[in-house]
C-alpha positions in Angstrom: 254.9 -36.6 151.7 253.9 -40.2 151.9 250.3 -39.5 150.9 251.5 -37.3 147.9 253.8 -40.2 146.8 251.0 -42.7 147.1 248.6 -40.5 145.2 251.2 -40.2 142.4 251.6 -43.9 142.2 247.9 -44.4 142.1 247.4 -41.9 139.4 250.3 -43.5 137.4 248.6 -46.9 137.6 245.2 -45.5 136.5 246.8 -43.6 133.7 248.7 -46.8 132.5 245.4 -48.9 132.7 243.6 -46.2 130.6 246.4 -46.3 128.0 246.5 -50.1 127.8 242.7 -50.3 127.4 242.3 -47.6 124.8 245.4 -48.9 123.0 243.8 -52.4 122.9 240.5 -51.0 121.6 242.5 -49.0 118.9 244.4 -52.1 117.8 241.4 -54.3 117.8 239.5 -51.7 115.8 242.2 -51.1 113.1 241.0 -54.2 111.0 237.5 -52.6 110.6 239.1 -50.3 108.0 240.1 -53.2 105.9 238.1 -54.2 102.8 237.5 -57.9 103.5 235.4 -58.4 100.4 238.5 -58.2 98.3 239.7 -61.3 100.0 236.4 -63.2 99.4 238.0 -66.0 97.2 240.7 -66.5 99.7 238.1 -66.6 102.5 235.9 -69.2 100.7 238.9 -71.4 99.8 240.1 -71.5 103.4 236.8 -72.0 104.8 236.7 -75.3 103.1 240.2 -76.2 104.3 239.2 -75.5 107.9 235.6 -76.9 108.0 235.5 -79.2 104.9 232.2 -77.3 103.8 231.9 -75.3 100.6 231.2 -71.6 101.1 229.6 -69.1 98.7 229.4 -65.6 100.0 227.9 -62.3 98.7 227.1 -59.0 100.3 229.1 -57.3 103.0 231.8 -58.9 105.0 232.7 -57.0 108.3 235.1 -57.5 111.1 233.8 -57.6 114.7 236.4 -57.5 117.5 233.9 -58.6 120.3 233.2 -60.9 122.0 236.0 -62.5 120.1 237.6 -61.3 116.8 235.5 -62.7 114.0 234.3 -62.1 110.4 230.6 -61.6 109.9 229.3 -62.6 106.4 226.0 -60.9 105.4 224.9 -63.7 102.9 226.3 -67.1 102.8 225.5 -70.4 101.3 226.9 -73.6 102.6 227.1 -77.1 100.9 228.8 -80.4 101.5 229.1 -81.1 97.9 230.5 -78.6 95.4 228.3 -79.8 92.7 225.1 -79.7 94.7 222.0 -78.4 92.9 220.6 -76.7 96.1 222.1 -75.0 99.2 222.2 -76.9 102.4 222.3 -73.8 104.5 221.6 -70.2 103.5 222.2 -67.7 106.3 222.7 -64.0 107.0 224.4 -64.6 110.2 227.7 -66.6 109.6 230.6 -65.8 112.0 234.0 -67.0 111.3 236.3 -66.8 114.4 239.9 -66.0 113.4 243.1 -65.4 115.3 244.4 -61.9 115.6 247.7 -62.9 113.9 245.8 -63.9 110.7 243.7 -60.7 111.0 246.7 -58.4 110.9 248.7 -60.5 108.4 245.7 -60.8 106.1 246.4 -64.4 105.5 243.0 -65.8 106.5 244.5 -69.3 106.9 243.6 -70.5 110.3 240.0 -70.3 111.3 239.3 -71.2 114.9 235.6 -72.0 114.5 232.5 -70.9 112.7 229.1 -70.1 114.2 225.6 -69.9 112.6 222.9 -68.1 114.5 219.1 -67.7 114.0 218.9 -69.6 110.7 216.6 -72.1 109.0 218.4 -75.3 108.1 216.7 -76.9 105.2 217.9 -80.6 104.7 216.6 -83.1 102.3 216.6 -86.7 103.1 219.1 -87.3 100.3 221.5 -84.9 102.2 221.8 -87.2 105.1 224.1 -89.5 103.2 226.6 -86.6 102.7 226.2 -85.5 106.3 227.1 -89.1 107.4 230.2 -89.0 105.0 231.3 -85.7 106.7 231.0 -87.2 110.1 233.1 -90.3 109.4 235.5 -89.0 106.8 236.3 -85.3 107.3 238.6 -83.5 109.8 237.2 -80.1 110.6 237.5 -77.3 113.1 234.5 -76.5 115.4 231.2 -75.6 113.8 228.5 -74.2 116.1 224.8 -73.6 115.5 222.6 -71.5 117.9 218.8 -70.9 118.0 218.1 -72.5 114.6 215.2 -74.3 113.1 215.7 -77.6 111.2 213.4 -78.5 108.3 213.7 -81.9 106.9 212.2 -82.3 103.3 211.4 -85.3 101.2 212.3 -85.5 97.5 209.2 -83.6 96.5 210.4 -80.6 98.6 207.7 -81.3 101.2 208.5 -80.6 104.9 208.1 -83.9 106.8 209.7 -82.7 110.1 210.4 -79.4 112.0 212.7 -79.3 114.8 213.8 -76.1 116.8 217.4 -76.4 117.7 218.8 -74.6 120.7 222.4 -75.6 120.1 224.6 -77.8 117.9 228.2 -78.4 118.6 230.3 -80.2 116.0 234.0 -80.5 116.7 237.1 -82.6 117.3 238.6 -82.9 120.8 242.4 -83.4 120.0 243.4 -84.3 123.6 241.2 -87.3 123.8 241.2 -87.8 119.9 237.4 -87.9 119.6 235.0 -86.3 117.2 231.6 -85.3 118.6 228.3 -84.1 117.1 226.0 -82.7 120.0 222.5 -81.6 119.5 220.1 -79.9 122.0 216.7 -79.3 120.5 213.0 -80.3 120.3 211.1 -82.6 118.1 207.3 -83.2 118.1 207.1 -80.9 121.2 209.6 -83.2 123.1 212.9 -81.9 124.3 215.8 -84.1 123.5 219.7 -84.2 123.5 221.7 -86.2 121.0 225.4 -86.9 121.4 227.4 -88.8 118.7 231.0 -89.7 119.3 233.8 -91.3 117.4 237.2 -92.2 118.7 240.0 -92.0 116.3 242.0 -94.6 118.2 239.4 -97.1 117.3 238.0 -95.9 114.0 235.7 -98.8 113.5 233.5 -97.9 116.5 231.2 -95.0 117.1 228.6 -94.2 119.8 225.3 -92.4 119.7 223.3 -91.6 122.8 219.8 -89.9 122.7 217.8 -88.7 125.7 214.2 -87.6 125.5 212.6 -85.7 128.3 209.0 -85.9 129.3 208.6 -88.8 128.7 212.1 -89.9 129.8 213.6 -92.1 127.3 217.3 -93.1 126.9 218.7 -94.8 123.9 222.3 -96.0 123.6 223.8 -97.1 120.3 227.1 -98.6 119.6 228.2 -99.0 115.9 230.9 -101.2 114.6 231.8 -100.9 110.9 234.1 -103.6 109.6 233.4 -103.0 106.0 230.9 -100.8 103.9 228.5 -103.8 103.7 229.4 -105.4 107.0 228.5 -103.7 110.3 227.0 -104.3 113.7 224.8 -102.2 115.9 224.0 -102.8 119.6 221.0 -100.7 120.9 219.8 -100.3 124.5 216.5 -98.4 125.2 215.2 -97.6 128.7 211.7 -96.2 129.0 210.4 -95.9 132.5 210.4 -99.6 133.6 210.7 -101.1 130.1 214.0 -102.2 128.9 215.0 -103.3 125.3 218.2 -104.4 124.0 219.1 -105.9 120.6 222.0 -106.6 118.3 221.8 -105.9 114.6 224.2 -107.2 112.1 224.1 -106.3 108.4 226.1 -108.6 106.0 225.7 -108.7 102.2 222.2 -107.4 101.8 220.9 -109.4 104.8 220.1 -108.2 108.4 219.9 -110.3 111.5 218.4 -109.0 114.8 218.7 -110.7 118.1 218.2 -109.8 121.8 220.5 -111.2 124.6 218.9 -113.6 127.1 218.8 -111.2 130.1 216.2 -111.3 132.9 215.7 -107.5 133.0 214.6 -107.1 129.4 210.9 -106.6 128.7 211.2 -107.1 125.1 213.2 -109.7 123.0 213.5 -109.3 119.3 214.5 -112.0 116.8 214.4 -111.2 113.0 216.0 -112.0 109.7 215.6 -109.6 106.8 216.7 -109.9 103.2 216.6 -107.0 100.7 216.7 -108.6 97.2 213.8 -109.2 97.2 212.6 -107.6 100.3 211.3 -110.2 102.8 211.4 -110.6 106.6 210.5 -113.1 109.3 210.6 -111.8 112.8 209.3 -112.3 116.3 208.9 -110.0 119.3 208.5 -111.4 122.8 206.9 -109.0 125.2 207.1 -109.9 129.0 205.5 -108.7 132.1 203.0 -106.3 130.5 199.4 -105.7 131.2 197.1 -107.0 128.4 195.4 -103.5 128.2 198.8 -101.9 127.4 199.5 -104.4 124.6 196.1 -103.9 123.0 196.1 -100.1 123.1 199.7 -99.4 122.3 200.8 -102.3 120.0 198.0 -104.2 118.6 195.9 -101.1 117.7 198.8 -99.9 115.6 198.9 -103.1 113.6 195.1 -103.3 113.1 194.8 -99.5 112.4 197.5 -98.4 110.0 198.1 -96.2 106.9 198.8 -98.4 103.9 201.2 -95.7 102.5 203.5 -96.2 105.4 203.9 -100.0 104.7 205.8 -99.4 101.3 207.2 -102.7 100.0 207.1 -104.4 103.4 206.6 -108.1 102.9 206.9 -110.9 105.5 205.7 -112.6 108.7 205.6 -111.2 112.2 205.2 -113.2 115.3 204.2 -111.5 118.7 204.7 -113.6 121.9 203.3 -112.5 125.2 204.9 -114.0 128.4 204.0 -113.6 131.9 201.1 -111.3 131.2 200.1 -109.1 134.1 196.6 -110.4 134.3 194.5 -112.5 136.7 193.5 -115.0 133.9 195.7 -114.6 130.8 199.3 -115.6 131.2 200.9 -116.3 127.8 199.8 -115.7 124.1 201.0 -115.6 120.5 199.7 -113.6 117.5 200.8 -114.2 114.0 200.7 -111.5 111.3 201.3 -111.6 107.6 202.3 -108.4 105.7 201.9 -108.3 102.0 200.7 -105.7 99.3 200.3 -103.0 101.8 198.1 -105.2 104.0 198.5 -106.4 107.5 196.6 -109.6 108.3 196.1 -111.1 111.8 196.4 -114.9 110.8 195.7 -116.3 114.2 195.8 -115.3 118.0 196.1 -118.0 120.7 196.3 -117.4 124.4 196.9 -119.6 127.5 194.7 -119.2 130.5 196.8 -120.2 133.5 196.2 -123.9 134.3 192.8 -123.6 132.8 192.9 -124.1 129.0 193.4 -122.6 125.6 191.7 -119.5 124.0 191.6 -119.0 120.4 190.6 -115.5 119.0 189.7 -113.8 115.9 190.4 -110.1 116.4 189.2 -107.2 114.4 188.8 -103.5 115.0 185.9 -101.1 114.1 185.0 -97.4 114.5 181.8 -96.2 116.1 181.0 -92.5 116.3 184.7 -91.6 116.2 185.8 -94.2 118.9 187.8 -97.3 118.1 186.7 -100.7 119.4 188.4 -104.2 119.5 186.0 -106.9 118.5 186.9 -110.6 118.9 185.2 -113.9 118.5 186.6 -116.4 121.0 186.7 -120.1 121.7 187.8 -121.3 125.2 188.8 -124.9 125.4 188.7 -126.0 129.0 191.6 -128.5 129.8 191.3 -128.5 133.7 187.7 -128.0 135.0 188.9 -128.1 138.6 191.3 -125.2 138.0 188.6 -123.4 136.2 186.3 -123.8 139.1 189.0 -122.5 141.6 189.8 -119.4 139.6 186.2 -118.4 139.0 184.9 -119.7 142.4 182.3 -122.0 141.1 181.4 -125.6 142.2 183.5 -128.0 140.2 180.4 -130.2 139.8 178.8 -127.5 137.8 181.6 -127.2 135.3 182.9 -130.8 135.1 180.9 -131.4 131.8 181.9 -128.1 130.3 184.5 -128.6 127.5 184.1 -125.3 125.5 182.8 -121.8 125.9 182.2 -119.6 122.9 181.8 -115.8 123.3 182.3 -112.5 121.7 184.2 -109.6 123.4 184.2 -106.0 122.7 186.6 -103.3 124.2 187.0 -99.6 123.5 190.5 -98.4 122.8 191.9 -96.8 126.0 189.3 -98.2 128.3 189.7 -101.1 130.8 186.1 -102.1 130.7 184.8 -104.6 128.1 181.6 -106.4 127.2 180.8 -110.0 126.5 178.0 -111.3 124.3 176.7 -114.3 122.4 177.8 -116.8 125.1 177.6 -120.5 124.3 178.3 -123.5 126.5 179.7 -126.5 124.6 178.5 -124.8 121.5 174.9 -125.3 122.4 172.5 -122.4 121.6 170.8 -120.9 124.6 168.8 -117.8 123.7 168.3 -116.5 127.2 172.1 -116.5 127.9 173.4 -115.8 124.4 171.2 -112.7 124.0 172.5 -111.0 127.3 175.3 -108.4 127.4 177.7 -108.7 130.3 179.7 -105.6 131.2 183.0 -106.4 132.9 185.0 -103.9 134.9 187.2 -106.3 137.0 187.9 -109.9 137.8 185.0 -109.9 140.4 182.6 -108.7 137.8 183.8 -111.4 135.4 183.4 -114.2 138.1 179.9 -113.0 138.8 178.8 -113.2 135.2 180.4 -116.7 134.6 178.4 -117.9 137.5 175.3 -116.5 136.1 176.0 -118.2 132.7 176.8 -121.6 134.1 174.0 -121.6 136.8 
């Protein structure tokens, strides 16, 4: 008897489960029969109320119960401005997640979230202003993008950047009163994550962290907006062993940039920029770097440039080198003038540790597709005893040497360089000045100097 009762109970539970499951399926499927296209105007109107984005839809609108109840729009155009001449987003896969209560009451008032999948996002540079306005001024329900591709275009409708996007999450977290805009994507073949946040309890501040992977670069930005024409930005950049930090302040068409005096920073920036007319005076101090890295990564960009990228830049730039990681060079300073789409290296001066001063005229040239730095140099020896110590030469042989002139040539990306046209005290010596000295390391350099002086 007990087994019979147990079997009856088990059968009853199974039957009840079947009834509940199929009833749920039936209830969830009932809205499929409704003609949602007849509610198009209401759907578009309430879409703006929930997401602060203008929606224009055409084609079929269908109800899908799984994985969560939502409306699927066959053709949809989205805009941040009602009067925009072009659509910010055109998609055939727009999902509007809606509560069951709204589905059955046909009210379509409360949208839980919206999701766009497998869509090309075409944004013009001029649209960025409207996007920023939405970030700071609008209150919206969650907006999600998945597996999309971002195209940024200039005013001539030319694509200037393509970025595959894995995920975008744009929402407000009510519990912590924070609005966030998170992007997980790729740009120029580099994976990145971008996380923008704004806390409504302190509406003047916002935060934007960017992480690039392989190479690993972390950028942290803190924005403080006091007024429309008065704001501050603090930026920290970590790239391998290099650290940069600077404070930027914009006030009445002027920008001032400065770095804090901290020991751990490899770069210090100081600059003043005015916009009407545009002019700047700035300096960058680079510390604890190899001279080869400076030549290949920074100086090459200033000597080999595209005039079209300079625009209306006009001003003076000073680059200071401190504690150079080199056996001979320790400090230096290069001054550039930028005017009429030209960058001119005005002068370049270096300090040889306890030895003397080096003045250089630096240019670049191309030979068979390779880029070379070419410099004419004058070394003024201030301490002949220190010179003798560093280059391991008898002090008697160098005591009367006041000046050494020479030309130096180095290929971009290579450590080796060559020295030619050597003159001691500016005296012509054909035998020595016609020789080419190839230098691979400090030992090589010492050997060649001994040959020249002997």
